[in-house]
C-alpha positions, 0 to 999 in steps of 0.5 A, a space after each residue: 330756712 329751718 333756722 328761721 322757723 326755729 327762731 320764730 317758734 322760740 320768739 313766740 310766733 307760733 300763734 299761741 296766746 303769749 298771756 295764756 297759762 304755760 302748758 307743761 311738756 311731757 318731760 315736766 309732767 313725768 318729773 312731777 309723777 316721779 317726785 310725787 312717787 318719791 315723796 309719797 315713800 319718803 313721807 311714809 318713812 320720815 318718822 314724823 307722826 304729823 307728816 307720816 300719814 300725809 298723802 301727795 295730792 299733786 305735784 306741779 311745775 311752779 312756774 317751771 320744772 326748776 321749782 315744783 309745788 307739792 300739794 299734800 293732804 290729810 289722810 282720808 277719814 282723818 281730822 286735818 292737822 293744824 296747817 301751820 304746824 304741817 307747813 313748818 315741819 315740811 319746810 324744816 325737812 324740805 332739804 332732806 326731801 329734795 336730797 331724796 328726790 335728787 337720788 330718785 330722778 335723773 336730772 342735772 339739778 334737783 328742783 326746789 320744792 314748795 309745799 302746800 297743805 290742803 286741810 280738807 275735813 275727812 281727807 276728801 279728794 279735791 277735784 283738779 
């Protein structure tokens, strides 16, 4: 009977809406926090003036923990940098950032990192 219960939970018979946005479990959210902390440090030490002052606004699974969306923003009180330039630099350094993340987390595989830049005037926080 226990096997049948597990099978029905896996098949989506839990009563949840199959078309609802996926909820992320505690482990995924913990991973996102670890990646955000790591990238905050790595960006500050990267030696690139354009990236050094960016702050990590949020890290979310995209769509799951094998790939993470890293949302970065300009520093508070600063004029935002050109989004295309920031994204090109982030993309160029993504393999190194992923290697740093791999060293900082305890997972079999490091997640792929996707970047999004919020060019908000004055570095205002975006409600989320």
